[in-house]
C-alpha positions as CSV (number, residue, x, y, z in Angstrom):
1,M,0.1,0.0,-0.1
2,P,1.5,3.3,-1.1
3,C,2.6,5.8,1.8
4,R,0.3,8.7,2.6
5,R,2.7,11.3,1.3
6,S,3.0,9.4,-2.0
7,V,-0.7,9.6,-2.4
8,L,-0.8,13.3,-1.4
9,L,1.9,14.0,-4.2
10,A,0.1,12.0,-6.7
11,A,-3.2,13.7,-6.1
12,L,-1.5,17.2,-6.0
13,L,0.4,16.4,-9.1
14,A,-3.0,15.7,-11.1
15,A,-4.3,18.8,-9.9
16,L,-1.4,20.7,-11.2
17,L,-1.7,18.7,-14.7
18,H,-5.4,19.6,-14.6
19,H,-4.7,23.4,-14.0
20,G,-1.8,23.4,-16.5
21,D,-4.1,22.4,-19.4
22,S,-6.2,25.5,-18.9
23,L,-3.8,28.3,-17.6
24,A,-0.4,27.6,-18.9
25,A,1.0,27.4,-22.6
26,G,-0.3,23.8,-23.3
27,V,3.1,22.2,-22.3
28,P,2.3,19.1,-20.0
29,F,3.6,19.5,-16.6
30,T,5.6,16.3,-16.4
31,K,7.4,17.3,-19.6
32,L,9.5,20.1,-17.6
33,F,9.0,19.0,-14.1
34,S,8.3,16.3,-11.5
35,L,6.9,17.3,-8.0
36,T,9.0,16.2,-5.3
37,G,7.6,17.4,-2.1
38,E,5.4,19.9,-0.1
39,Y,6.3,21.0,3.2
40,P,4.4,22.9,6.1
41,L,5.4,26.6,6.6
42,G,2.9,27.2,9.6
43,A,-0.5,29.3,9.2
44,S,-2.0,30.5,6.3
45,V,-1.4,34.1,5.3
46,N,-2.7,36.5,2.5
47,R,0.7,36.6,0.6
48,T,4.4,35.4,0.6
49,D,6.9,37.1,-1.2
50,Y,10.9,36.9,-1.9
51,E,13.0,33.9,-1.1
52,S,16.8,33.7,-1.0
53,I,19.0,30.6,-0.7
54,D,22.4,30.1,0.9
55,A,23.5,27.1,-0.9
56,A,26.6,26.4,1.3
57,A,24.6,26.6,4.6
58,R,21.6,24.6,3.0
59,R,19.3,27.3,4.0
60,L,16.5,28.8,2.4
61,Y,15.0,32.1,3.7
62,I,11.5,33.1,3.0
63,A,9.6,36.3,3.5
64,K,6.1,35.4,4.7
65,M,4.8,38.9,4.0
66,G,1.4,38.6,5.2
67,G,2.3,37.0,8.5
68,G,5.2,39.4,9.3
69,Q,7.6,36.6,9.7
70,L,11.1,35.7,8.3
71,L,11.1,31.8,7.7
72,V,14.3,29.6,7.7
73,F,14.0,26.2,6.0
74,D,16.5,23.6,6.1
75,L,17.2,22.4,2.6
76,A,19.0,19.2,3.7
77,R,16.3,17.8,6.0
78,N,13.4,19.6,4.2
79,R,11.9,21.0,7.3
80,L,11.2,24.6,8.6
81,V,13.7,25.4,11.5
82,A,12.8,28.9,12.3
83,Q,9.7,31.5,12.1
84,L,11.3,34.9,13.1
85,D,8.6,37.5,14.4
86,G,8.9,41.0,15.2
87,F,8.0,42.6,11.6
88,P,4.8,44.3,10.7
89,K,5.3,43.1,7.1
90,I,8.2,41.5,5.2
91,T,8.8,41.6,1.4
92,G,12.4,41.3,0.3
93,V,15.0,38.9,1.6
94,L,18.5,38.5,0.8
95,A,21.1,36.0,2.4
96,V,24.9,37.2,1.9
97,P,27.1,34.4,2.9
98,E,30.1,36.6,2.6
99,M,28.9,39.1,5.2
100,R,27.4,36.3,7.3
101,R,24.2,38.5,7.3
102,I,20.6,38.2,6.2
103,Y,18.8,41.4,4.9
104,A,15.0,41.9,5.1
105,S,12.9,44.6,3.8
106,V,10.3,45.6,6.2
107,P,7.6,48.1,4.7
108,G,5.4,50.2,6.9
109,G,6.9,50.2,10.4
110,G,9.9,48.9,12.6
111,V,12.1,50.6,15.1
112,I,14.8,52.8,13.8
113,S,17.7,52.8,16.2
114,S,17.8,56.1,18.1
115,V,21.5,56.5,17.2
116,F,20.6,57.1,13.5
117,V,17.7,59.4,14.6
118,G,20.4,61.3,16.7
119,L,22.6,61.7,13.7
120,G,19.9,62.7,11.6
121,M,19.8,59.7,9.4
122,A,16.2,58.9,10.1
123,G,15.3,61.3,7.5
124,L,17.0,59.2,4.9
125,S,13.9,56.9,4.9
126,R,11.4,59.2,3.6
127,G,8.8,56.9,5.0
128,H,8.1,54.2,7.6
129,G,9.9,51.3,5.9
130,T,13.1,49.7,7.3
131,I,15.9,47.1,6.5
132,A,16.4,44.5,9.1
133,I,19.9,43.0,9.3
134,L,20.2,39.7,11.1
135,D,23.3,37.5,11.8
136,A,23.2,34.4,9.6
137,Q,24.4,32.1,12.5
138,T,22.4,33.3,15.4
139,L,19.4,34.4,13.5
140,K,19.6,37.4,15.9
141,E,18.7,41.0,14.6
142,V,21.9,43.1,14.7
143,A,20.5,46.4,13.2
144,R,17.4,48.1,11.8
145,L,17.8,50.8,9.3
146,P,15.9,53.4,7.5
147,G,14.3,51.8,4.4
148,G,12.3,54.4,2.7
149,V,8.4,54.4,1.7
150,F,8.1,50.7,0.6
151,P,11.2,48.6,0.7
152,D,11.2,45.7,-1.5
153,G,14.1,43.9,-3.6
154,I,17.6,43.7,-2.3
155,A,21.1,43.3,-3.9
156,Y,24.6,43.0,-2.8
157,D,27.6,44.6,-4.5
158,S,30.6,42.3,-3.5
159,K,33.1,44.9,-4.5
160,E,32.0,47.8,-2.8
161,H,30.5,45.6,0.0
162,R,27.3,47.8,-0.2
163,V,23.7,46.6,0.0
164,F,21.3,48.1,-2.4
165,V,17.5,48.2,-1.6
166,S,14.7,49.0,-3.9
167,D,12.4,51.7,-2.3
168,E,9.8,51.0,-4.8
169,L,7.1,53.6,-3.9
170,G,10.0,56.0,-2.8
171,A,11.5,56.3,-6.3
172,A,15.0,55.6,-5.0
173,L,17.6,53.0,-4.0
174,V,18.6,52.7,-0.3
175,V,22.2,52.1,0.3
176,I,23.8,50.3,3.3
177,D,27.5,49.8,4.1
178,A,27.7,46.1,4.6
179,A,30.9,46.3,6.8
180,T,29.4,48.8,9.6
181,N,25.6,48.4,8.9
182,V,25.6,52.3,8.5
183,P,23.2,54.0,5.9
184,N,25.4,55.3,3.0
185,G,22.3,57.3,1.4
186,R,19.8,57.3,-1.4
187,V,20.0,57.1,-5.2
188,A,17.2,58.8,-6.8
189,T,15.6,56.9,-9.8
190,N,13.0,59.4,-10.7
191,G,10.2,56.7,-10.9
192,E,9.0,53.6,-9.1
193,V,11.6,50.9,-9.0
194,G,11.4,47.2,-9.5
195,N,14.0,44.3,-8.3
196,V,17.7,45.5,-7.9
197,R,20.8,43.6,-9.3
198,Y,24.4,43.9,-9.2
199,D,26.5,42.4,-12.0
200,P,30.1,41.6,-11.2
201,V,31.0,41.6,-14.8
202,T,30.2,45.4,-15.5
203,E,30.7,46.3,-11.9
204,K,27.2,48.2,-11.9
205,I,23.9,48.1,-10.3
206,Y,21.0,47.6,-12.5
207,V,17.2,48.4,-11.6
208,P,14.3,48.7,-13.9
209,V,12.2,51.9,-13.5
210,Q,8.9,50.4,-13.9
211,S,6.8,53.7,-14.2
212,N,9.2,54.8,-16.9
213,N,9.6,51.6,-18.9
214,E,13.4,51.9,-18.6
215,L,16.4,50.1,-17.0
216,A,18.5,52.5,-14.8
217,V,22.5,51.9,-14.4
218,I,24.0,53.0,-11.2
219,D,27.7,53.4,-10.6
220,P,27.9,51.6,-6.8
221,A,31.1,53.4,-6.0
222,Q,29.9,56.9,-6.9
223,L,26.2,56.3,-6.1
224,R,24.8,57.9,-8.9
225,V,22.6,57.1,-12.1
226,V,25.0,56.9,-15.0
227,A,22.5,55.6,-17.8
228,R,19.0,55.2,-18.5
229,W,17.9,52.7,-21.1
230,K,14.4,52.7,-22.7
231,L,12.9,48.9,-22.9
232,P,10.8,49.3,-26.1
233,G,7.8,47.0,-26.2
234,C,8.0,46.5,-22.4
235,D,5.0,47.7,-20.2
236,H,6.1,48.1,-16.4
237,P,9.1,46.1,-15.9
238,H,9.5,44.9,-12.4
239,G,11.2,41.7,-12.2
240,F,14.8,41.6,-13.3
241,I,17.9,39.2,-13.2
242,I,21.4,39.0,-14.6
243,A,22.8,36.1,-16.5
244,P,26.2,34.9,-14.8
245,N,29.2,35.9,-16.5
246,A,27.6,37.4,-19.6
247,A,26.5,41.0,-19.0
248,I,23.0,40.1,-20.1
249,G,19.9,41.3,-18.2
250,F,16.4,39.8,-18.3
251,A,13.3,42.3,-17.5
252,A,9.9,40.9,-16.8
253,C,7.2,43.3,-18.0
254,D,4.1,42.5,-15.9
255,G,1.8,45.2,-17.9
256,N,2.1,43.0,-21.1
257,D,3.8,39.8,-20.2
258,R,7.0,40.2,-22.2
259,L,10.5,39.2,-21.3
260,M,13.3,41.6,-22.5
261,T,16.7,40.5,-22.9
262,V,19.1,43.6,-22.6
263,D,22.8,44.0,-23.4
264,L,24.3,45.5,-20.1
265,V,27.2,47.1,-22.1
266,T,25.3,49.0,-24.8
267,G,21.9,49.1,-23.3
268,R,20.3,47.4,-26.5
269,T,17.2,45.3,-26.1
270,L,18.1,42.1,-27.9
271,R,15.0,40.0,-27.8
272,D,11.5,40.3,-26.8
273,L,9.7,37.1,-25.6
274,S,6.3,36.0,-24.3
275,V,6.0,34.7,-20.7
276,A,3.1,33.7,-18.5
277,H,0.4,36.3,-17.4
278,D,1.7,38.9,-14.6
279,P,5.3,37.7,-14.3
280,D,7.0,38.7,-11.1
281,V,10.2,36.9,-9.6
282,L,13.0,35.7,-11.8
283,A,15.7,33.2,-10.8
284,I,18.3,31.5,-12.7
285,D,20.1,28.0,-12.1
286,P,23.7,28.9,-13.5
287,K,24.9,25.2,-13.8
288,S,22.0,24.2,-16.1
289,S,21.5,27.6,-17.7
290,R,18.1,27.8,-16.9
291,L,15.9,30.8,-16.2
292,Y,12.8,30.8,-14.4
293,V,10.0,33.4,-14.5
294,A,7.3,33.0,-11.6
295,A,4.0,35.0,-12.2
296,E,1.2,36.2,-10.3
297,S,-1.2,34.0,-12.2
298,G,0.4,30.8,-10.5
299,N,2.3,29.9,-13.7
300,L,6.0,29.4,-14.4
301,S,7.9,30.3,-17.6
302,S,11.1,28.4,-18.2
303,F,14.0,29.3,-20.7
304,D,17.2,27.8,-21.8
305,I,19.8,30.6,-21.5
306,E,23.1,28.5,-22.5
307,Q,23.4,31.3,-25.0
308,A,22.3,34.2,-22.7
309,D,21.7,36.6,-25.6
310,T,19.3,34.3,-27.2
311,P,17.2,32.6,-24.5
312,R,15.0,29.9,-25.7
313,A,11.5,29.2,-24.4
314,L,11.0,25.8,-22.9
315,G,7.2,26.4,-22.1
316,D,5.0,27.4,-19.1
317,V,3.4,25.1,-16.4
318,Y,1.0,25.8,-13.7
319,V,2.5,25.7,-10.1
320,G,-0.2,27.1,-7.8
321,V,-2.3,29.8,-6.6
322,G,0.2,32.6,-5.2
323,A,3.3,31.2,-6.8
324,H,4.7,34.5,-7.8
325,A,8.3,34.0,-6.2
326,V,10.6,31.2,-7.0
327,A,14.1,30.2,-5.7
328,V,16.5,27.7,-7.3
329,D,19.1,25.6,-5.4
330,P,22.2,25.5,-7.6
331,V,23.1,22.3,-5.9
332,S,20.1,20.1,-6.4
333,H,18.7,22.2,-9.1
334,Q,15.2,22.2,-7.3
335,L,12.7,25.1,-7.5
336,Y,11.0,26.2,-4.4
337,F,7.7,28.2,-4.1
338,A,6.3,29.3,-0.8
339,L,2.6,29.3,-1.3
340,A,0.5,31.5,1.2
341,D,-2.6,29.5,1.5
342,V,-3.1,26.0,0.3
343,N,-6.1,24.3,2.0
344,G,-5.8,26.8,5.2
345,R,-2.1,26.4,5.8
346,A,1.0,27.7,4.2
347,V,3.2,25.4,2.4
348,L,6.6,25.1,0.2
349,R,5.9,23.5,-2.9
350,V,9.0,21.9,-4.5
351,L,9.9,21.0,-8.3
352,A,12.6,19.2,-9.7
353,P,13.5,20.0,-13.5
354,R,13.2,17.0,-15.9
355,T,14.9,18.9,-18.8
356,L,18.5,19.4,-17.8
357,P,21.1,18.9,-20.3
């Protein structure tokens, strides 16, 4: 007699296949993925958000946005090991193993240290958002800094040792000195910003300015915008990621369901491809050269980016309600989706790709 877990997975897979026929692009779920597990993440909430993997430590960090929690999931044992409270809301999260730190975006509240108020730095926030900084070993909070109006995506510049946080509604990037946990100021973007990224090849910070349909290029040493590149054919770019060792960026346009491939040296848009409806978070598996685009519609678009400047679409599949954020483990190649509400509980749905080279 099959175990209960196997029966449940089989039933879930059948449901995914059924949904995929009607919501995705006609690609059978089992052609691209297998469902490898579903694990409890506590009580259901109205929304989860960004995820970040520390591959060496075998940890997945999840922003349980609606619950105001930062979750810590053990990838080796497939179990939730910590639910960190103290956040009115949490959106972005980034693990930076080099600094032994975890950074979390906390919109709409949080306590800013009186030290920064005394130094006049609280005014940098121009809002009530904060950035929480935690020690990766103890999971204790070591600092809480001004974060702007609505802090969201987070990037780390490994050369300048600076952290850049998208203040989405504040039309700026908030900058933090990662060595001292001190604010470095703000970089105005003149429009609402999407997910920020650092490219070690060009040594620049890139962020889509979604209200202007452009990509802003920031010099992370001088903390200023050095270029603004229009994204023709793109409506409201929010999600963004950079191919490793290629100086090629991918911008997801949630206003018209397009994926733009951008040369990060010239600023030229190289390709314009279709993605699943309402794209949000992007992830890349560098070893298998796979790009994944998760969408608010619950669908996932997959691309082969072995030739980064000419991505090849592999198809769309349905993952689940609220599967708008994805993280991929570079060791196992598995994909992780924190779903806010599945039959009254939050769960982590895990997929394994079937199409690796």
